[in-house]
C-alpha positions in Angstrom: -7.6 -28.4 78.8 -9.8 -29.8 76.1 -10.2 -33.6 76.1 -10.0 -35.3 72.7 -11.7 -38.7 72.4 -9.8 -40.0 69.4 -11.4 -43.5 69.4 -14.9 -42.4 70.5 -16.8 -43.8 67.5 -16.4 -44.9 63.9 -18.5 -44.3 60.7 -19.8 -47.0 58.4 -16.5 -46.9 56.5 -14.5 -47.0 59.8 -13.5 -43.4 59.7 -13.0 -41.8 63.1 -15.7 -39.4 64.4 -14.0 -36.9 66.6 -15.4 -35.8 69.9 -14.0 -33.0 72.1 -15.0 -32.4 75.7 -14.5 -29.6 78.2 -14.5 -32.1 81.1 -14.4 -35.8 81.6 -17.8 -37.4 80.8 -18.3 -38.4 84.4 -17.8 -34.8 85.5 -20.3 -33.1 83.3 -22.9 -30.7 84.8 -25.6 -29.8 82.3 -23.3 -29.6 79.2 -24.2 -28.1 75.8 -23.7 -30.5 73.0 -22.6 -29.0 69.6 -22.7 -31.1 66.4 -21.5 -30.4 62.9 -21.7 -32.4 59.7 -24.8 -34.4 60.2 -25.4 -34.0 56.5 -22.2 -34.4 54.5 -23.1 -32.0 51.7 -23.4 -29.1 54.2 -19.8 -28.1 54.7 -20.8 -24.8 56.2 -21.8 -26.6 59.4 -18.5 -28.4 59.7 -16.6 -25.1 59.2 -18.7 -23.5 61.9 -18.0 -26.4 64.3 -14.3 -26.3 63.6 -14.1 -22.5 64.1 -16.0 -23.0 67.4 -13.5 -25.6 68.5 -10.6 -23.2 67.8 -12.4 -20.6 69.9 -13.1 -23.0 72.7 -9.5 -24.0 72.8 -8.3 -20.4 73.2 -10.9 -19.3 75.8 -12.4 -20.4 79.1 -16.2 -20.5 79.6 -18.6 -21.1 82.5 -20.5 -23.8 80.7 -19.5 -27.5 80.2 -19.7 -28.6 76.6 -19.1 -31.4 74.1 -18.4 -30.9 70.4 -18.5 -33.3 67.4 -17.1 -31.3 64.4 -18.4 -33.9 61.8 -20.8 -36.6 62.7 -20.9 -37.9 59.1 -17.3 -38.1 57.8 -18.1 -40.6 55.0 -20.8 -38.3 53.6 -18.6 -35.3 54.1 -15.8 -36.9 52.1 -18.2 -37.8 49.3 -20.2 -34.5 49.5 -23.3 -36.5 50.1 -26.2 -35.7 52.4 -26.4 -39.3 53.5 -23.9 -41.6 55.2 -22.1 -44.5 53.4 -25.3 -46.7 53.7 -27.3 -43.9 51.9 -29.1 -43.2 55.1 -30.1 -39.7 56.1 -28.7 -39.5 59.7 -31.2 -36.9 60.6 -34.1 -39.3 60.0 -32.5 -42.3 61.7 -32.8 -41.3 65.4 -34.9 -43.7 67.5 -37.6 -41.2 68.2 -41.2 -42.3 68.9 -42.3 -40.8 65.6 -39.6 -42.6 63.5 -41.1 -43.7 60.1 -40.0 -46.0 57.4 -41.7 -43.7 54.9 -39.7 -41.1 52.9 -40.4 -38.8 50.0 -37.0 -39.0 48.2 -33.9 -41.1 48.4 -31.9 -38.3 50.2 -34.3 -38.7 53.1 -34.0 -42.5 53.5 -34.4 -43.2 57.2 -32.7 -46.5 57.2 -34.1 -50.0 57.7 -34.9 -49.4 61.4 -34.3 -46.7 64.0 -30.7 -46.2 65.0 -29.5 -48.6 62.4 -26.4 -46.5 61.7 -23.2 -46.6 63.8 -23.0 -42.8 63.8 -26.5 -42.5 65.4 -25.9 -45.4 67.8 -22.8 -43.6 69.1 -24.5 -40.2 69.4 -27.6 -41.5 71.1 -25.5 -43.3 73.7 -23.4 -40.1 74.2 -26.6 -38.1 74.8 -27.7 -40.7 77.4 -24.2 -40.6 79.1 -23.7 -36.8 79.4 -27.3 -35.7 79.6 -26.9 -32.4 77.8 -29.2 -29.5 78.8 -29.1 -28.2 75.2 -28.1 -29.5 71.8 -27.1 -27.2 69.0 -26.4 -28.6 65.5 -25.1 -26.8 62.5 -26.5 -27.1 59.0 -26.9 -25.0 55.8 -30.0 -24.3 53.8 -32.2 -21.2 54.2 -30.6 -18.9 56.8 -32.6 -19.4 60.0 -32.6 -20.6 63.6 -34.9 -23.6 64.1 -35.9 -24.2 67.7 -37.4 -27.5 68.8 -38.2 -26.7 72.4 -39.9 -24.1 74.6 -40.6 -20.9 72.6 -38.9 -18.7 75.2 -35.5 -20.5 75.0 -32.9 -17.7 75.6 -30.1 -19.4 73.7 -32.2 -19.6 70.5 -33.1 -16.0 70.8 -29.4 -15.1 71.2 -28.5 -16.9 68.0 -31.4 -15.2 66.1 -30.6 -11.7 67.4 -26.9 -11.9 66.8 -27.2 -13.3 63.3 -30.4 -11.4 62.3 -31.7 -14.8 61.1 -35.4 -15.5 61.8 -36.2 -17.7 64.7 -38.7 -20.5 63.8 -40.4 -23.2 65.8 -40.3 -25.7 63.0 -38.6 -26.1 59.6 -41.8 -26.1 57.7 -42.3 -29.8 57.0 -42.4 -33.1 59.1 -39.1 -34.5 60.2 -39.8 -37.9 61.8 -36.7 -39.6 63.2 -34.8 -36.3 63.4 -32.5 -35.1 66.3 -35.1 -32.5 67.3 -37.9 -35.0 67.5 -35.8 -37.5 69.5 -34.1 -35.1 71.9 -37.0 -32.7 72.6 -40.2 -34.8 72.4 -38.7 -38.0 73.8 -36.0 -36.7 76.2 -37.1 -33.1 76.9 -33.8 -31.7 75.7 -34.2 -28.5 73.7 -32.6 -28.5 70.2 -31.4 -25.6 68.2 -30.7 -26.1 64.5 -28.6 -23.4 62.9 -29.3 -23.2 59.2 -26.5 -21.1 57.7 -26.4 -19.6 54.2 -25.1 -22.1 51.6 -21.6 -21.4 50.3 -21.0 -18.5 52.8 -17.5 -17.6 53.6 -16.3 -19.4 56.8 -15.1 -16.2 58.4 -18.4 -14.4 57.7 -20.3 -17.4 59.2 -18.2 -17.3 62.3 -18.7 -13.6 62.7 -22.5 -14.2 62.4 -22.5 -16.3 65.5 -19.5 -15.5 67.6 -21.4 -13.2 69.9 -24.1 -15.7 70.4 -21.6 -18.4 71.4 -20.2 -16.0 74.0 -23.7 -15.5 75.4 -24.8 -19.1 75.3 -21.6 -20.5 76.9 -22.0 -18.0 79.8 -25.8 -18.2 80.3 -26.5 -19.8 83.7 
């Protein structure tokens, strides 16, 4: 039975951020954390997360997991990369390399690390459940970006099943990002799925379904 934490967290505009769990938080053993909708103008990531939730609800897997379909509901409603405070949530994590500098408004990291309620809630969740792996869904240039050990089997599974290239960085600095915070500060590997923009939701799911089967059963 999937647990739905309806009142887990709220956005800047007081919209609920949904959280689904395979087990009670106190019963987790090395869960995988899935996150969609970090950037509100990347609906492909939200669609992939929602399709994954449907699949998880219909099947049983060996792995414990937690799923946030849309971390940035305000930005998603406005088709905006940033949240309602115009902060890029993927530059607002309290990583050691967080920087106040940014090259364009869409990358504004906020006034200080973890200034945004969405990131405060997520960082606390990470501390509470101690995931063994974090996978977040985006859309840009089709690729699998791994922030972690190069031999990570889950990242290889996503790359092989989708035929998307596996890369060890996105090609430019991302201070204050989820990857920087989780891997370099907490030693939790992070996989960023960059899906093709405007791809059909069904096609996207078919790209990754086999990889989800592998990842959720990998011991």
